[in-house]
ChimeraX commands (.cxc) that place a marker at each C-alpha (Angstrom):
marker #1 position 0.28,-13.02,23.24 radius 0.5
marker #1 position -2.91,-11.45,24.45 radius 0.5
marker #1 position -5.76,-10.51,22.22 radius 0.5
marker #1 position -7.00,-7.21,23.82 radius 0.5
marker #1 position -8.54,-4.21,22.26 radius 0.5
marker #1 position -6.39,-2.28,19.69 radius 0.5
marker #1 position -4.23,-5.26,18.47 radius 0.5
marker #1 position -2.42,-4.29,15.38 radius 0.5
marker #1 position -0.97,-6.90,12.93 radius 0.5
marker #1 position 2.14,-5.42,11.20 radius 0.5
marker #1 position 3.14,-7.17,7.98 radius 0.5
marker #1 position 6.73,-5.79,6.98 radius 0.5
marker #1 position 9.73,-7.62,5.89 radius 0.5
marker #1 position 12.13,-4.84,7.05 radius 0.5
marker #1 position 12.63,-5.55,10.70 radius 0.5
marker #1 position 14.24,-2.21,11.43 radius 0.5
marker #1 position 11.09,-0.47,10.26 radius 0.5
marker #1 position 8.71,-2.84,11.96 radius 0.5
marker #1 position 10.46,-2.57,15.35 radius 0.5
marker #1 position 10.31,1.28,15.41 radius 0.5
marker #1 position 6.51,1.21,14.40 radius 0.5
marker #1 position 5.89,-1.53,16.95 radius 0.5
marker #1 position 7.68,0.70,19.64 radius 0.5
marker #1 position 5.59,3.82,18.91 radius 0.5
marker #1 position 2.23,1.86,18.80 radius 0.5
marker #1 position 3.13,0.14,22.19 radius 0.5
marker #1 position 3.75,3.62,23.80 radius 0.5
marker #1 position 0.16,4.45,22.68 radius 0.5
marker #1 position -1.34,1.33,24.37 radius 0.5
marker #1 position -1.65,-0.85,21.27 radius 0.5
marker #1 position -0.71,-4.58,21.25 radius 0.5
marker #1 position 1.17,-5.64,18.19 radius 0.5
marker #1 position 2.23,-8.70,16.25 radius 0.5
marker #1 position 4.81,-8.68,13.57 radius 0.5
marker #1 position 4.65,-10.98,10.42 radius 0.5
marker #1 position 7.74,-10.85,8.07 radius 0.5
marker #1 position 6.17,-12.08,4.81 radius 0.5
marker #1 position 2.91,-12.66,3.04 radius 0.5
marker #1 position 2.61,-16.30,3.48 radius 0.5
marker #1 position 0.69,-16.45,6.72 radius 0.5
marker #1 position -1.23,-13.01,6.43 radius 0.5
marker #1 position -4.62,-14.40,5.29 radius 0.5
marker #1 position -4.77,-17.01,7.91 radius 0.5
marker #1 position -3.87,-14.46,10.62 radius 0.5
marker #1 position -6.65,-12.11,9.34 radius 0.5
marker #1 position -9.18,-15.01,9.51 radius 0.5
marker #1 position -8.39,-15.19,13.25 radius 0.5
marker #1 position -10.34,-12.21,14.18 radius 0.5
marker #1 position -7.61,-11.23,16.54 radius 0.5
marker #1 position -6.66,-8.09,15.14 radius 0.5
marker #1 position -8.44,-4.59,15.09 radius 0.5
marker #1 position -6.31,-3.32,12.05 radius 0.5
marker #1 position -3.57,-4.47,9.61 radius 0.5
marker #1 position -0.56,-2.43,8.51 radius 0.5
marker #1 position 0.38,-4.12,5.30 radius 0.5
marker #1 position 3.51,-3.49,3.17 radius 0.5
marker #1 position 2.87,-3.60,-0.68 radius 0.5
marker #1 position 6.19,-5.23,-1.44 radius 0.5
marker #1 position 6.63,-8.51,0.40 radius 0.5
marker #1 position 8.55,-11.89,0.02 radius 0.5
marker #1 position 5.90,-14.71,-0.70 radius 0.5
marker #1 position 3.14,-12.26,-1.37 radius 0.5
marker #1 position 2.09,-9.04,-2.84 radius 0.5
marker #1 position 0.36,-6.55,-0.72 radius 0.5
marker #1 position -2.44,-5.95,-3.31 radius 0.5
marker #1 position -3.14,-9.51,-3.69 radius 0.5
marker #1 position -3.28,-9.99,0.07 radius 0.5
marker #1 position -5.71,-7.01,0.62 radius 0.5
marker #1 position -7.93,-8.46,-2.20 radius 0.5
marker #1 position -7.93,-11.84,-0.62 radius 0.5
marker #1 position -8.78,-10.47,2.92 radius 0.5
marker #1 position -11.50,-8.34,1.44 radius 0.5
marker #1 position -13.35,-11.48,0.29 radius 0.5
marker #1 position -14.17,-12.39,4.00 radius 0.5
marker #1 position -13.41,-9.42,6.26 radius 0.5
marker #1 position -13.76,-5.58,6.54 radius 0.5
marker #1 position -10.91,-5.37,8.94 radius 0.5
marker #1 position -9.37,-1.93,8.46 radius 0.5
marker #1 position -5.97,-2.13,6.31 radius 0.5
marker #1 position -3.60,0.57,6.05 radius 0.5
marker #1 position -0.99,-0.06,3.18 radius 0.5
marker #1 position 2.74,0.89,3.46 radius 0.5
marker #1 position 4.41,1.56,0.36 radius 0.5
marker #1 position 7.41,3.28,-1.35 radius 0.5
marker #1 position 5.47,3.06,-4.69 radius 0.5
marker #1 position 3.85,6.41,-4.82 radius 0.5
marker #1 position 2.51,6.34,-8.48 radius 0.5
marker #1 position -1.30,7.29,-8.45 radius 0.5
marker #1 position -2.09,4.19,-10.26 radius 0.5
marker #1 position -0.74,2.16,-7.19 radius 0.5
marker #1 position -2.90,4.27,-4.91 radius 0.5
marker #1 position -5.92,3.92,-6.87 radius 0.5
marker #1 position -5.50,-0.07,-7.18 radius 0.5
marker #1 position -5.04,-0.17,-3.55 radius 0.5
marker #1 position -8.26,1.72,-2.86 radius 0.5
marker #1 position -9.96,-0.36,-5.55 radius 0.5
marker #1 position -9.09,-3.36,-3.45 radius 0.5
marker #1 position -10.58,-2.08,-0.37 radius 0.5
marker #1 position -7.54,-0.51,1.53 radius 0.5
marker #1 position -8.59,2.12,4.12 radius 0.5
marker #1 position -5.62,4.34,3.90 radius 0.5
marker #1 position -1.97,4.61,2.59 radius 0.5
marker #1 position 1.25,5.69,4.17 radius 0.5
marker #1 position 4.22,6.41,1.87 radius 0.5
marker #1 position 7.76,5.52,2.81 radius 0.5
marker #1 position 9.79,7.10,4.29 radius 0.5
marker #1 position 7.21,7.90,6.91 radius 0.5
marker #1 position 7.23,9.24,10.41 radius 0.5
marker #1 position 6.41,6.52,13.09 radius 0.5
marker #1 position 4.20,9.37,14.62 radius 0.5
marker #1 position 2.32,9.60,11.45 radius 0.5
marker #1 position 1.68,5.81,11.34 radius 0.5
marker #1 position 0.19,5.98,14.99 radius 0.5
marker #1 position -1.97,8.92,13.89 radius 0.5
marker #1 position -3.22,7.24,10.72 radius 0.5
marker #1 position -4.03,4.19,12.90 radius 0.5
marker #1 position -6.01,6.08,15.45 radius 0.5
marker #1 position -7.85,7.83,12.68 radius 0.5
marker #1 position -8.78,4.67,10.83 radius 0.5
marker #1 position -9.91,2.91,14.06 radius 0.5
marker #1 position -12.03,5.94,14.95 radius 0.5
marker #1 position -13.81,5.74,11.58 radius 0.5
marker #1 position -14.56,1.89,12.17 radius 0.5
marker #1 position -15.68,2.38,15.83 radius 0.5
marker #1 position -18.95,0.99,16.96 radius 0.5
marker #1 position -19.81,4.45,18.16 radius 0.5
marker #1 position -20.20,5.42,14.37 radius 0.5
marker #1 position -22.68,2.63,13.32 radius 0.5
marker #1 position -26.42,3.46,12.71 radius 0.5
marker #1 position -27.36,2.06,16.04 radius 0.5
marker #1 position -25.32,4.93,17.67 radius 0.5
marker #1 position -26.03,7.38,15.03 radius 0.5
marker #1 position -27.37,10.04,17.58 radius 0.5
marker #1 position -23.71,10.50,19.00 radius 0.5
marker #1 position -22.42,11.77,15.62 radius 0.5
marker #1 position -25.58,13.20,14.23 radius 0.5
marker #1 position -25.98,10.92,11.25 radius 0.5
marker #1 position -28.72,8.50,10.58 radius 0.5
marker #1 position -29.15,6.43,7.36 radius 0.5
marker #1 position -32.20,4.16,7.46 radius 0.5
marker #1 position -32.02,2.07,4.37 radius 0.5
marker #1 position -35.33,0.37,5.11 radius 0.5
marker #1 position -37.12,3.49,5.28 radius 0.5
marker #1 position -34.93,5.47,2.84 radius 0.5
marker #1 position -34.47,8.28,5.43 radius 0.5
marker #1 position -31.45,10.33,5.81 radius 0.5
marker #1 position -31.04,12.61,8.78 radius 0.5
marker #1 position -28.23,14.91,9.91 radius 0.5
marker #1 position -28.33,16.16,13.65 radius 0.5
marker #1 position -32.13,15.14,13.62 radius 0.5
marker #1 position -32.90,17.00,10.47 radius 0.5
marker #1 position -34.47,14.85,7.81 radius 0.5
marker #1 position -32.95,15.76,4.34 radius 0.5
marker #1 position -34.83,14.67,1.29 radius 0.5
marker #1 position -32.94,12.73,-1.33 radius 0.5
marker #1 position -33.90,11.16,-4.48 radius 0.5
marker #1 position -33.40,7.27,-4.65 radius 0.5
marker #1 position -30.19,7.58,-6.43 radius 0.5
marker #1 position -28.91,10.21,-4.08 radius 0.5
marker #1 position -29.87,7.99,-1.14 radius 0.5
marker #1 position -28.02,5.05,-2.58 radius 0.5
marker #1 position -24.90,7.19,-2.85 radius 0.5
marker #1 position -25.14,8.37,0.74 radius 0.5
marker #1 position -25.82,4.93,2.14 radius 0.5
marker #1 position -22.72,3.41,0.28 radius 0.5
marker #1 position -20.50,6.11,1.50 radius 0.5
marker #1 position -21.90,6.00,4.91 radius 0.5
marker #1 position -21.37,2.23,5.10 radius 0.5
marker #1 position -17.79,2.99,5.80 radius 0.5
marker #1 position -17.07,6.48,6.91 radius 0.5
marker #1 position -13.77,7.76,5.97 radius 0.5
marker #1 position -12.94,5.25,3.37 radius 0.5
marker #1 position -12.20,6.53,-0.08 radius 0.5
marker #1 position -14.36,5.37,-2.88 radius 0.5
marker #1 position -13.42,5.65,-6.48 radius 0.5
marker #1 position -16.02,6.67,-8.98 radius 0.5
marker #1 position -15.80,3.18,-10.49 radius 0.5
marker #1 position -16.81,1.80,-7.06 radius 0.5
marker #1 position -19.55,4.19,-6.63 radius 0.5
marker #1 position -20.78,3.33,-10.11 radius 0.5
marker #1 position -21.37,-0.32,-8.85 radius 0.5
marker #1 position -24.06,1.02,-6.60 radius 0.5
marker #1 position -26.08,1.65,-9.73 radius 0.5
marker #1 position -25.30,-1.72,-11.40 radius 0.5
marker #1 position -27.92,-2.72,-13.77 radius 0.5
marker #1 position -29.19,1.07,-14.34 radius 0.5
marker #1 position -28.76,2.58,-17.69 radius 0.5
marker #1 position -26.93,5.81,-18.66 radius 0.5
marker #1 position -24.95,6.09,-15.45 radius 0.5
marker #1 position -21.42,7.40,-15.88 radius 0.5
marker #1 position -18.59,8.96,-14.00 radius 0.5
marker #1 position -20.23,12.60,-14.43 radius 0.5
marker #1 position -23.33,11.19,-13.14 radius 0.5
marker #1 position -21.63,10.27,-9.89 radius 0.5
marker #1 position -20.18,13.84,-9.69 radius 0.5
marker #1 position -23.81,15.25,-10.31 radius 0.5
marker #1 position -25.35,13.21,-7.53 radius 0.5
marker #1 position -22.70,14.39,-5.04 radius 0.5
marker #1 position -23.00,17.89,-6.06 radius 0.5
marker #1 position -26.94,17.78,-5.49 radius 0.5
marker #1 position -26.39,15.90,-2.11 radius 0.5
marker #1 position -23.98,18.72,-1.00 radius 0.5
marker #1 position -26.50,21.48,-1.91 radius 0.5
marker #1 position -29.28,19.81,0.04 radius 0.5
marker #1 position -27.09,19.45,3.04 radius 0.5
marker #1 position -25.76,23.06,2.82 radius 0.5
marker #1 position -29.45,24.43,3.07 radius 0.5
marker #1 position -29.42,23.42,6.67 radius 0.5
marker #1 position -25.60,22.87,7.38 radius 0.5
marker #1 position -23.70,25.47,5.16 radius 0.5
marker #1 position -20.41,24.88,6.98 radius 0.5
marker #1 position -20.48,20.93,7.04 radius 0.5
marker #1 position -18.14,19.23,4.74 radius 0.5
marker #1 position -19.67,15.87,5.13 radius 0.5
marker #1 position -18.79,14.48,1.66 radius 0.5
marker #1 position -15.23,15.26,0.75 radius 0.5
marker #1 position -13.49,15.06,-2.57 radius 0.5
marker #1 position -10.09,13.18,-2.71 radius 0.5
marker #1 position -8.20,14.63,-5.62 radius 0.5
marker #1 position -7.59,11.97,-8.54 radius 0.5
marker #1 position -9.49,9.26,-6.78 radius 0.5
marker #1 position -13.13,10.00,-5.71 radius 0.5
marker #1 position -15.08,10.87,-2.55 radius 0.5
marker #1 position -15.37,9.98,1.11 radius 0.5
marker #1 position -17.92,10.59,3.80 radius 0.5
marker #1 position -15.98,12.10,6.93 radius 0.5
marker #1 position -17.82,12.29,10.26 radius 0.5
marker link #1:1,2 radius 0.2
marker link #1:2,3 radius 0.2
marker link #1:3,4 radius 0.2
marker link #1:4,5 radius 0.2
marker link #1:5,6 radius 0.2
marker link #1:6,7 radius 0.2
marker link #1:7,8 radius 0.2
marker link #1:8,9 radius 0.2
marker link #1:9,10 radius 0.2
marker link #1:10,11 radius 0.2
marker link #1:11,12 radius 0.2
marker link #1:12,13 radius 0.2
marker link #1:13,14 radius 0.2
marker link #1:14,15 radius 0.2
marker link #1:15,16 radius 0.2
marker link #1:16,17 radius 0.2
marker link #1:17,18 radius 0.2
marker link #1:18,19 radius 0.2
marker link #1:19,20 radius 0.2
marker link #1:20,21 radius 0.2
marker link #1:21,22 radius 0.2
marker link #1:22,23 radius 0.2
marker link #1:23,24 radius 0.2
marker link #1:24,25 radius 0.2
marker link #1:25,26 radius 0.2
marker link #1:26,27 radius 0.2
marker link #1:27,28 radius 0.2
marker link #1:28,29 radius 0.2
marker link #1:29,30 radius 0.2
marker link #1:30,31 radius 0.2
marker link #1:31,32 radius 0.2
marker link #1:32,33 radius 0.2
marker link #1:33,34 radius 0.2
marker link #1:34,35 radius 0.2
marker link #1:35,36 radius 0.2
marker link #1:36,37 radius 0.2
marker link #1:37,38 radius 0.2
marker link #1:38,39 radius 0.2
marker link #1:39,40 radius 0.2
marker link #1:40,41 radius 0.2
marker link #1:41,42 radius 0.2
marker link #1:42,43 radius 0.2
marker link #1:43,44 radius 0.2
marker link #1:44,45 radius 0.2
marker link #1:45,46 radius 0.2
marker link #1:46,47 radius 0.2
marker link #1:47,48 radius 0.2
marker link #1:48,49 radius 0.2
marker link #1:49,50 radius 0.2
marker link #1:50,51 radius 0.2
marker link #1:51,52 radius 0.2
marker link #1:52,53 radius 0.2
marker link #1:53,54 radius 0.2
marker link #1:54,55 radius 0.2
marker link #1:55,56 radius 0.2
marker link #1:56,57 radius 0.2
marker link #1:57,58 radius 0.2
marker link #1:58,59 radius 0.2
marker link #1:59,60 radius 0.2
marker link #1:60,61 radius 0.2
marker link #1:61,62 radius 0.2
marker link #1:62,63 radius 0.2
marker link #1:63,64 radius 0.2
marker link #1:64,65 radius 0.2
marker link #1:65,66 radius 0.2
marker link #1:66,67 radius 0.2
marker link #1:67,68 radius 0.2
marker link #1:68,69 radius 0.2
marker link #1:69,70 radius 0.2
marker link #1:70,71 radius 0.2
marker link #1:71,72 radius 0.2
marker link #1:72,73 radius 0.2
marker link #1:73,74 radius 0.2
marker link #1:74,75 radius 0.2
marker link #1:75,76 radius 0.2
marker link #1:76,77 radius 0.2
marker link #1:77,78 radius 0.2
marker link #1:78,79 radius 0.2
marker link #1:79,80 radius 0.2
marker link #1:80,81 radius 0.2
marker link #1:81,82 radius 0.2
marker link #1:82,83 radius 0.2
marker link #1:83,84 radius 0.2
marker link #1:84,85 radius 0.2
marker link #1:85,86 radius 0.2
marker link #1:86,87 radius 0.2
marker link #1:87,88 radius 0.2
marker link #1:88,89 radius 0.2
marker link #1:89,90 radius 0.2
marker link #1:90,91 radius 0.2
marker link #1:91,92 radius 0.2
marker link #1:92,93 radius 0.2
marker link #1:93,94 radius 0.2
marker link #1:94,95 radius 0.2
marker link #1:95,96 radius 0.2
marker link #1:96,97 radius 0.2
marker link #1:97,98 radius 0.2
marker link #1:98,99 radius 0.2
marker link #1:99,100 radius 0.2
marker link #1:100,101 radius 0.2
marker link #1:101,102 radius 0.2
marker link #1:102,103 radius 0.2
marker link #1:103,104 radius 0.2
marker link #1:104,105 radius 0.2
marker link #1:105,106 radius 0.2
marker link #1:106,107 radius 0.2
marker link #1:107,108 radius 0.2
marker link #1:108,109 radius 0.2
marker link #1:109,110 radius 0.2
marker link #1:110,111 radius 0.2
marker link #1:111,112 radius 0.2
marker link #1:112,113 radius 0.2
marker link #1:113,114 radius 0.2
marker link #1:114,115 radius 0.2
marker link #1:115,116 radius 0.2
marker link #1:116,117 radius 0.2
marker link #1:117,118 radius 0.2
marker link #1:118,119 radius 0.2
marker link #1:119,120 radius 0.2
marker link #1:120,121 radius 0.2
marker link #1:121,122 radius 0.2
marker link #1:122,123 radius 0.2
marker link #1:123,124 radius 0.2
marker link #1:124,125 radius 0.2
marker link #1:125,126 radius 0.2
marker link #1:126,127 radius 0.2
marker link #1:127,128 radius 0.2
marker link #1:128,129 radius 0.2
marker link #1:129,130 radius 0.2
marker link #1:130,131 radius 0.2
marker link #1:131,132 radius 0.2
marker link #1:132,133 radius 0.2
marker link #1:133,134 radius 0.2
marker link #1:134,135 radius 0.2
marker link #1:135,136 radius 0.2
marker link #1:136,137 radius 0.2
marker link #1:137,138 radius 0.2
marker link #1:138,139 radius 0.2
marker link #1:139,140 radius 0.2
marker link #1:140,141 radius 0.2
marker link #1:141,142 radius 0.2
marker link #1:142,143 radius 0.2
marker link #1:143,144 radius 0.2
marker link #1:144,145 radius 0.2
marker link #1:145,146 radius 0.2
marker link #1:146,147 radius 0.2
marker link #1:147,148 radius 0.2
marker link #1:148,149 radius 0.2
marker link #1:149,150 radius 0.2
marker link #1:150,151 radius 0.2
marker link #1:151,152 radius 0.2
marker link #1:152,153 radius 0.2
marker link #1:153,154 radius 0.2
marker link #1:154,155 radius 0.2
marker link #1:155,156 radius 0.2
marker link #1:156,157 radius 0.2
marker link #1:157,158 radius 0.2
marker link #1:158,159 radius 0.2
marker link #1:159,160 radius 0.2
marker link #1:160,161 radius 0.2
marker link #1:161,162 radius 0.2
marker link #1:162,163 radius 0.2
marker link #1:163,164 radius 0.2
marker link #1:164,165 radius 0.2
marker link #1:165,166 radius 0.2
marker link #1:166,167 radius 0.2
marker link #1:167,168 radius 0.2
marker link #1:168,169 radius 0.2
marker link #1:169,170 radius 0.2
marker link #1:170,171 radius 0.2
marker link #1:171,172 radius 0.2
marker link #1:172,173 radius 0.2
marker link #1:173,174 radius 0.2
marker link #1:174,175 radius 0.2
marker link #1:175,176 radius 0.2
marker link #1:176,177 radius 0.2
marker link #1:177,178 radius 0.2
marker link #1:178,179 radius 0.2
marker link #1:179,180 radius 0.2
marker link #1:180,181 radius 0.2
marker link #1:181,182 radius 0.2
marker link #1:182,183 radius 0.2
marker link #1:183,184 radius 0.2
marker link #1:184,185 radius 0.2
marker link #1:185,186 radius 0.2
marker link #1:186,187 radius 0.2
marker link #1:187,188 radius 0.2
marker link #1:188,189 radius 0.2
marker link #1:189,190 radius 0.2
marker link #1:190,191 radius 0.2
marker link #1:191,192 radius 0.2
marker link #1:192,193 radius 0.2
marker link #1:193,194 radius 0.2
marker link #1:194,195 radius 0.2
marker link #1:195,196 radius 0.2
marker link #1:196,197 radius 0.2
marker link #1:197,198 radius 0.2
marker link #1:198,199 radius 0.2
marker link #1:199,200 radius 0.2
marker link #1:200,201 radius 0.2
marker link #1:201,202 radius 0.2
marker link #1:202,203 radius 0.2
marker link #1:203,204 radius 0.2
marker link #1:204,205 radius 0.2
marker link #1:205,206 radius 0.2
marker link #1:206,207 radius 0.2
marker link #1:207,208 radius 0.2
marker link #1:208,209 radius 0.2
marker link #1:209,210 radius 0.2
marker link #1:210,211 radius 0.2
marker link #1:211,212 radius 0.2
marker link #1:212,213 radius 0.2
marker link #1:213,214 radius 0.2
marker link #1:214,215 radius 0.2
marker link #1:215,216 radius 0.2
marker link #1:216,217 radius 0.2
marker link #1:217,218 radius 0.2
marker link #1:218,219 radius 0.2
marker link #1:219,220 radius 0.2
marker link #1:220,221 radius 0.2
marker link #1:221,222 radius 0.2
marker link #1:222,223 radius 0.2
marker link #1:223,224 radius 0.2
marker link #1:224,225 radius 0.2
marker link #1:225,226 radius 0.2
marker link #1:226,227 radius 0.2
view
């Protein structure tokens, strides 16, 4: 097995589903490895071999949520969870644990490929601060400077903390509870405070870029910064 760019670990106990996903990913040039249960997932994730993990929620010898939590303790590898459990609480728990996206069963294999590509684009080095000019976004935490397409946008310290948190993982959905952690130790910070900061940031961006939807709302969950 080679370890080239674009290697995806597929954790799925239903071989028929895994084989279809593998076939479609290989057609798009991805390398794949299939794991049938949760027992070996954490060890495989530690290997540093993979660019992304497709992780089923319901597995023999391991729960997908528990596995996601364990992986997030040592790695920020992109994780897309596959599940037939579509209740909102399951979606929220998964995102709280650090999942990057969800795919609900039954799904189209083309959708899986599209989601994999989208998540990998979000995690591409081309979107880091060092390459910020290519995407028009610069977040300088040392200088507390926020620029869009070269335009400096003045933010309050709290607003800057919010943008810096969202910008650390473009495309990832952050719940309000996660964003509240940004202000840990500060008094009188509530869910509505988060909404107020987001509203103010959007207004300041709109002064210069009225058509730019940089910070998007995700209904029932929270917010994401989308480049």
